[in-house]
Each structure stands twice: as structure tokens, then as C-alpha cells.
C-alpha positions as CSV (number, residue, x, y, z in Angstrom):
1,M,-2.4,-20.0,-48.3
2,S,-1.1,-16.9,-50.0
3,T,2.3,-15.4,-49.3
4,V,0.8,-12.3,-47.8
5,E,-1.4,-14.3,-45.5
6,G,1.4,-16.6,-44.4
7,D,3.8,-13.7,-43.6
8,L,3.0,-12.4,-40.1
9,L,5.2,-9.3,-40.7
10,H,2.9,-8.0,-43.4
11,T,-0.6,-6.5,-43.1
12,V,-3.2,-9.3,-42.9
13,E,-6.8,-8.4,-42.6
14,A,-9.1,-10.5,-40.4
15,G,-11.4,-11.3,-43.4
16,S,-8.5,-12.8,-45.4
17,I,-7.5,-15.4,-42.8
18,S,-8.6,-18.9,-43.7
19,A,-10.7,-21.1,-41.4
20,S,-8.0,-23.7,-41.1
21,R,-5.5,-21.1,-39.8
22,R,-8.0,-19.9,-37.2
23,F,-8.7,-23.6,-36.2
24,W,-5.0,-24.4,-35.7
25,G,-4.4,-21.2,-33.8
26,R,-7.3,-21.8,-31.4
27,T,-6.3,-25.5,-31.0
28,A,-2.7,-24.5,-30.0
29,L,-4.1,-22.0,-27.6
30,W,-6.5,-24.4,-26.0
31,L,-4.0,-27.2,-25.7
32,S,-1.4,-24.9,-24.0
33,A,-4.1,-23.6,-21.7
34,I,-5.2,-27.1,-20.8
35,W,-1.6,-28.2,-20.1
36,F,-1.0,-25.2,-17.9
37,I,-4.3,-25.7,-15.9
38,T,-3.7,-29.5,-15.6
39,S,-0.1,-29.1,-14.4
40,F,-1.2,-26.4,-11.9
41,I,-4.0,-28.6,-10.4
42,L,-1.8,-31.7,-10.5
43,Q,1.0,-30.0,-8.6
44,G,-1.4,-28.5,-6.1
45,A,-3.0,-31.9,-5.4
46,H,0.6,-33.3,-5.0
47,E,1.6,-30.6,-2.5
48,L,-1.6,-31.3,-0.5
49,G,-0.8,-35.0,-0.4
50,W,-3.9,-36.0,-2.3
51,T,-1.9,-37.8,-5.0
52,E,1.6,-39.1,-5.6
53,W,1.5,-37.7,-9.2
54,G,3.3,-34.4,-9.4
55,F,6.6,-32.6,-9.9
56,A,9.5,-32.1,-7.5
57,N,8.8,-28.3,-7.5
58,W,6.6,-25.7,-9.2
59,R,9.1,-25.0,-12.0
60,P,7.3,-27.1,-14.6
61,V,4.1,-25.1,-13.9
62,L,6.0,-21.9,-14.5
63,Y,7.3,-23.3,-17.8
64,A,3.7,-24.3,-18.8
65,Y,2.6,-20.7,-18.1
66,F,5.4,-19.3,-20.1
67,L,4.5,-21.6,-23.0
68,W,0.8,-20.6,-22.8
69,A,1.8,-16.9,-22.7
70,V,4.0,-17.2,-25.8
71,I,1.3,-19.2,-27.7
72,L,-1.3,-16.6,-26.6
73,C,0.7,-13.8,-28.1
74,V,1.4,-15.7,-31.3
75,T,-2.2,-16.8,-31.9
76,R,-3.5,-13.2,-31.5
77,V,-1.8,-12.6,-34.9
78,V,-2.6,-16.0,-36.3
79,I,-6.3,-15.7,-35.6
80,Y,-7.0,-11.9,-35.9
81,G,-4.2,-10.8,-38.2
82,E,-3.4,-7.1,-38.2
83,A,-5.8,-6.5,-35.2
84,G,-3.9,-9.1,-33.2
85,K,-0.6,-7.3,-33.8
86,K,-1.9,-4.3,-31.9
87,A,-2.5,-6.4,-28.8
88,L,1.2,-7.4,-28.8
89,F,2.1,-3.8,-27.6
90,V,0.3,-4.5,-24.3
91,L,-0.2,-8.3,-23.9
92,P,3.4,-9.4,-23.1
93,A,3.7,-6.7,-20.4
94,A,0.3,-7.5,-19.0
95,L,1.1,-11.2,-18.8
96,F,4.4,-10.4,-17.1
97,V,2.6,-8.1,-14.5
98,V,0.0,-10.8,-13.9
99,S,2.6,-13.4,-13.3
100,M,4.4,-11.1,-10.8
101,V,1.1,-10.5,-9.0
102,V,-1.1,-13.6,-9.3
103,F,1.5,-16.3,-8.6
104,P,2.9,-14.7,-5.4
105,L,-0.7,-14.1,-4.3
106,L,-1.6,-17.7,-4.9
107,F,1.5,-18.8,-3.1
108,A,0.6,-16.6,-0.2
109,L,-2.9,-18.1,-0.1
110,W,-1.2,-21.5,-0.1
111,I,1.0,-20.6,2.8
112,G,-1.7,-18.8,4.7
113,F,-3.7,-22.0,5.1
114,S,-0.7,-24.0,6.2
115,D,1.1,-24.6,9.4
116,W,4.6,-23.6,8.6
117,N,7.0,-22.6,11.3
118,L,10.6,-22.2,10.3
119,A,11.8,-23.4,13.7
120,S,10.0,-26.7,13.3
121,S,11.5,-29.7,11.5
122,T,8.1,-30.9,10.2
123,G,8.0,-28.4,7.3
124,R,4.9,-26.9,5.8
125,R,1.6,-28.8,6.5
126,F,-1.9,-27.8,5.3
127,N,-4.1,-27.1,8.3
128,G,-7.3,-25.8,6.7
129,L,-9.0,-23.0,8.7
130,D,-6.9,-23.4,11.9
131,N,-5.0,-20.1,11.2
132,V,-8.3,-18.3,10.7
133,R,-9.6,-19.5,14.0
134,R,-6.4,-18.5,15.7
135,M,-6.6,-15.1,14.1
136,I,-10.1,-14.5,15.3
137,A,-9.1,-15.5,18.9
138,D,-5.9,-13.5,18.8
139,P,-6.2,-10.4,21.1
140,F,-2.9,-9.0,20.0
141,Y,-3.9,-8.9,16.3
142,A,-7.2,-7.2,17.3
143,N,-5.2,-4.7,19.4
144,A,-2.9,-4.0,16.4
145,L,-6.0,-3.4,14.2
146,L,-7.4,-1.0,16.8
147,N,-4.0,0.8,17.0
148,M,-4.0,1.3,13.2
149,I,-7.4,3.0,13.4
150,L,-6.0,5.3,16.1
151,Y,-2.9,6.0,14.1
152,C,-5.0,6.7,11.0
153,L,-7.3,9.1,12.9
154,A,-4.2,11.1,13.8
155,I,-4.0,12.0,10.2
156,V,-6.8,14.6,10.8
157,I,-4.5,16.5,13.2
158,E,-1.5,16.1,10.8
159,Y,-3.6,17.5,8.0
160,A,-4.7,20.5,10.0
161,I,-1.1,21.3,10.9
162,A,0.1,20.7,7.3
163,F,-2.6,23.0,6.0
164,G,-1.7,25.7,8.5
165,L,2.0,25.5,7.5
166,A,1.1,25.6,3.8
167,L,-1.1,28.7,4.4
168,L,1.8,30.3,6.3
169,L,4.4,29.6,3.7
170,N,2.1,30.8,1.0
171,Q,2.2,34.3,2.5
172,D,4.8,36.9,1.9
173,I,6.8,36.3,5.1
174,V,10.4,37.0,5.8
175,A,12.8,34.3,4.5
176,R,10.0,32.3,3.0
177,K,12.3,30.1,0.9
178,F,14.5,29.4,3.9
179,W,11.5,28.3,6.0
180,R,10.2,26.1,3.2
181,V,13.5,24.2,3.1
182,I,13.6,23.9,6.9
183,F,10.2,22.5,7.1
184,L,11.1,19.9,4.5
185,V,14.1,18.6,6.4
186,P,12.2,15.9,8.4
187,L,10.9,14.5,5.1
188,M,14.5,13.9,3.9
189,L,15.2,11.7,6.9
190,S,14.4,8.0,7.0
191,P,11.9,6.9,9.7
192,V,14.7,4.7,11.2
193,A,17.0,7.7,11.5
194,V,14.1,9.6,13.2
195,S,13.6,6.6,15.5
196,W,17.2,6.7,16.7
197,M,17.5,10.5,16.8
198,V,14.2,11.1,18.6
199,G,13.0,7.9,20.2
200,K,16.4,6.4,21.2
201,S,18.2,9.7,22.0
202,M,16.0,12.7,22.7
203,L,13.3,10.7,24.5
204,E,15.7,8.5,26.4
205,T,14.5,8.3,30.0
206,R,17.9,8.9,31.8
207,F,20.0,11.3,29.8
208,G,17.7,12.5,27.0
209,P,17.2,16.2,26.8
210,V,13.4,15.9,26.7
211,A,13.4,13.7,29.8
212,R,15.6,16.2,31.6
213,F,13.3,19.0,30.7
214,A,10.3,17.0,31.9
215,R,12.1,16.4,35.2
216,W,12.8,20.1,35.5
217,L,9.0,20.7,35.0
218,G,8.3,18.4,37.9
219,W,7.7,15.0,36.2
220,E,9.7,12.8,38.6
221,N,10.1,9.6,36.5
222,P,9.4,10.5,32.8
223,S,8.9,7.4,30.7
224,F,7.7,8.1,27.3
225,F,7.5,4.4,26.2
226,G,6.7,2.7,29.5
227,D,3.0,3.6,29.6
228,P,0.7,2.5,26.7
229,L,-0.9,5.9,26.2
230,T,2.3,7.9,26.2
231,A,4.0,5.3,24.0
232,K,1.3,5.6,21.4
233,L,1.4,9.4,21.5
234,S,5.2,9.3,21.1
235,I,4.9,7.0,18.1
236,M,2.3,9.3,16.6
237,I,4.4,12.4,17.1
238,M,7.5,10.9,15.6
239,D,5.6,9.6,12.6
240,A,3.8,12.9,12.2
241,W,7.0,14.9,12.4
242,T,8.4,12.8,9.5
243,F,5.4,13.0,7.2
244,I,3.7,16.3,7.9
245,P,6.1,18.1,5.4
246,F,4.9,15.7,2.7
247,M,1.3,16.9,3.0
248,M,2.5,20.4,3.5
249,I,4.3,20.6,0.2
250,M,1.4,19.1,-1.7
251,L,-1.1,21.6,-0.1
252,L,1.3,24.4,-0.7
253,A,1.5,23.5,-4.4
254,G,-2.3,23.4,-4.5
255,L,-2.5,26.9,-2.9
256,Q,-0.1,28.3,-5.4
257,G,-2.3,27.0,-8.2
258,L,-5.5,28.7,-7.0
259,S,-6.9,31.5,-9.1
260,R,-6.1,34.8,-7.5
261,E,-9.1,36.4,-9.3
262,V,-11.5,34.2,-7.3
263,L,-9.9,35.1,-4.0
264,E,-9.9,38.8,-4.8
265,A,-13.5,38.7,-5.9
266,A,-14.5,37.2,-2.5
267,E,-12.5,39.9,-0.8
268,V,-14.2,42.6,-2.9
269,D,-17.6,41.1,-1.9
270,G,-16.8,41.8,1.7
271,A,-16.0,38.3,2.9
272,T,-13.9,38.1,6.0
273,R,-10.6,36.1,6.1
274,W,-12.3,33.1,7.7
275,Q,-15.2,33.2,5.2
276,R,-12.7,33.4,2.3
277,F,-10.9,30.3,3.7
278,W,-13.9,28.2,4.5
279,K,-16.2,29.2,1.6
280,V,-13.5,29.6,-1.2
281,T,-10.0,28.3,-0.4
282,F,-11.0,25.1,1.4
283,P,-13.5,23.9,-1.2
284,L,-11.1,24.7,-4.0
285,M,-8.4,22.8,-2.2
286,L,-10.5,19.7,-1.6
287,P,-9.2,17.7,-4.6
288,V,-5.6,18.3,-3.5
289,S,-6.5,17.7,0.1
290,V,-8.1,14.4,-0.6
291,T,-5.1,13.3,-2.7
292,A,-2.7,14.2,0.1
293,V,-4.7,12.5,2.8
294,M,-5.2,9.3,0.7
295,I,-1.5,9.0,0.1
296,R,-0.8,9.7,3.7
297,V,-3.2,7.0,4.7
298,I,-1.3,4.6,2.5
299,F,1.9,5.5,4.2
300,K,0.3,5.2,7.6
301,L,-1.0,1.7,6.9
302,K,2.6,0.7,6.4
303,L,3.8,2.1,9.7
304,A,6.3,-0.3,11.1
305,D,9.9,0.9,11.1
306,I,9.5,3.5,13.9
307,I,7.6,1.0,16.1
308,I,10.0,-1.8,15.5
309,T,13.1,0.4,16.1
310,V,11.8,2.2,19.2
311,T,9.4,0.0,21.1
312,S,9.3,-3.4,19.3
313,G,5.5,-3.2,19.8
314,G,5.8,-2.7,23.6
315,P,4.9,-2.3,26.2
316,G,3.1,-5.6,25.9
317,G,2.1,-5.1,22.3
318,A,0.4,-1.8,23.1
319,T,2.0,0.2,20.3
320,D,1.9,-2.5,17.6
321,S,0.6,-1.7,14.2
322,V,-0.6,-4.5,12.0
323,T,2.5,-4.3,9.9
324,S,4.9,-4.4,12.9
325,F,2.9,-7.3,14.4
326,I,3.1,-9.3,11.2
327,Y,6.8,-8.6,11.0
328,R,7.4,-9.8,14.6
329,E,5.3,-12.9,13.9
330,Y,7.8,-13.7,11.1
331,R,11.0,-12.6,12.9
332,D,10.4,-13.5,16.5
333,R,8.1,-16.5,16.2
334,S,9.0,-17.8,12.7
335,N,5.3,-18.4,12.0
336,V,5.3,-18.0,8.3
337,G,1.9,-19.6,7.7
338,Y,0.1,-17.6,10.4
339,G,1.9,-14.4,9.5
340,T,1.0,-14.7,5.8
341,L,-2.7,-15.2,6.6
342,L,-2.6,-12.1,8.8
343,A,-1.1,-10.2,5.9
344,L,-3.7,-11.4,3.5
345,V,-6.5,-10.4,5.8
346,Y,-4.9,-7.0,6.3
347,L,-4.7,-6.6,2.5
348,V,-8.4,-7.3,2.2
349,I,-9.2,-4.8,4.9
350,I,-7.0,-2.2,3.2
351,V,-8.6,-2.7,-0.2
352,F,-12.1,-2.5,1.2
353,G,-11.3,0.5,3.4
354,M,-9.5,2.5,0.7
355,T,-12.4,1.8,-1.7
356,M,-15.0,3.1,0.8
357,L,-12.8,6.1,1.6
358,M,-12.4,7.0,-2.0
359,K,-16.1,6.8,-2.6
360,I,-16.9,9.0,0.5
361,S,-14.2,11.5,-0.4
362,D,-15.5,11.7,-4.0
363,R,-19.0,12.5,-2.8
364,L,-17.6,15.1,-0.4
365,V,-15.6,16.8,-3.1
366,K,-18.6,16.9,-5.4
367,R,-20.8,18.3,-2.7
368,M,-18.4,21.0,-1.5
369,T,-17.2,22.1,-5.0
370,G,-20.8,22.1,-6.2
371,R,-21.6,25.0,-3.9
372,L,-19.1,27.3,-5.6
């Protein structure tokens, strides 16, 4: 072996690498991979009680993964030379990200198919599909999923309000900068602060100013969170008040980026204000609108803090979102196994739903913008 070939810090072309060097590189890689896979399977079987062979914890499996990752990086250079060095700019970071995603996901799958209640002294026990059957028969989880659909549908109204505010603030109105700052104030508040300021104070049934005003209008016993319908509406209003400014500022930025020549050309052609909006402004704003709505949907799918703080899912679980229901399954009932399975199923629903939504929105954008 030449000096240049043996020195990994110098340029080594793939054609100059000997067959023996490639052989030993691949052998080291395969041995480390086999050791990692074997330790993983062995520890899994030990945890399931299928065999007495295993480790006291999963730490040796982590060490085996780390060893495989190091050998994988080294053998890229040993086998491929200079081309393998280029992979080192990405491979270590990619392996780290994979370890931070895959291992927690596998552990969650492990817990999701287990009976693990922190209040029980029996510890974690594998129970197969029992949690799946329980989830299918759970009316409260089905109600939480239905609530999430209703909460997400409210984004349509939020979008309309945010677009109207963006159009207003894009005009030459008096104190425009002042109003822009004022409308952004709710976005600067945390949802928990909004929950206490609005839900626990302003909407308080005895001394809250909104309740007093409702009694003055003739509502004898105003209860904003005692009835399922009014409770859901109150949750939607508080959440919308917090996040409408977020969509508004994105849409306002999009409006300010529109070409004035196009709008002026439509006006010269005799288009009315409504025609200019619906035929020109709205189609041109669709990419920004889709981005704003998609990000808002992501935030909406995580809705929990307002519900937990104000209603705790009540009355009778009527206002529960999936996230708040899973949180209470952990906190109130200590059902770690069942709660983890619900979270995994919710993750699958989110991935599938967001994928379909992105495809539909992409087709809508192409169809609308293709008319211009």
C-alpha cells in the first residue's frame, strides 16, 4: 500500500484503492451492523420476556449504534476514497438526526403496545393489540377527533378575517403603523396568558365583564363553558384571537409584494374592485394564503394549552382536542401505554391529512394561477 493511499488526509481516487482495503472496510462495516442488529433484537426479545439473554438496559444497544455510525463514516473514506470524504459533511449529522428520531419513535411503538400505568406496581407489560381495541371503542377519543375537525374548519373564518385585516392595513389609512402594531399584540401573548386573561377573567360567570354585559342584555345565567356548544365557540374565539394576527402579517407581506402594474392594468381595463380582488389579487395571493393556512393548521393541531387551562376538556370532554385528551390521559390517569398509542395514531392521521391537504392545495394553486 502506498503512502498516499494509506493517508486518509490526502486525495485518494477510488480507482487507486486496493481490493484488500475495500474488503476490510466492508467487513468492518458488516460486522458492526450485525452486532448492532443482533443486540437490538436480543434486547427486544429480552424485554418481551421471550428469552433470558439480554442486557440490564438499552445502553449497550446505543453503544452498538454509535460504533456502527463511526465505522460507517470511516469506511466511506476507506472504500471510496475522496468521494467518501464528501459524505462526511452530511453523514454524521444525518446519523445524529436519525438517532434522535428513530429511537424515540421505536420506543414509543414499544410503549404503545404495552400496558403501562405509572400508578400500578406491575410496571410495563406487553399487551399486544389491547390498546388498539380500547382506542376503537373509546368514545372520548372519537369525540376529540371530531372536535379537531371542527377546530380546523374554523380556520376558514380566521383566514377570511385575517385577509380582510391585511387588505385594510395595506391601504393608506390614518395611523396605519399604529394599527399594525395593535393588531399584532395578541400574537405576542402566550395562549396560557390569553386563557387566564379572557377565559378565567373576562368570561368568568359571576364577575366577568362579558358575563355582566350578557346579563344586561337579558341573558339571565350566562355560562360560556357550561354548555358544550358555547364552550367550543369560546375556545375557538380565544384561539382565533391569538393566531389571526399571525396569518394577517403573512398575508399583509404578500399583498405588499404584489406587482402594482398588474393591479393598475386591471383597473384600466375597467374591472370593478370586487373583480380586481377575485380575478387578480386572490389568485396571486394563493401561494402565500396556502402557506399561511398550512402553518395555521399545524398550530391548530397542537391546540391544548387553552383547553387545559380553561375547561380541562369539559364539560364532560366536550371541548377536548386530541392533544389535550392525550395530555390528560398521561396526567390524570397515568396511562402511559394507552396515551402513547393515541399519540402515534394521531401522528399517522396528521401525516396523511397534511399530505392530502398539500396535494389538494397545490392543484388549487396551479388551477387558479393558470387562469392569469
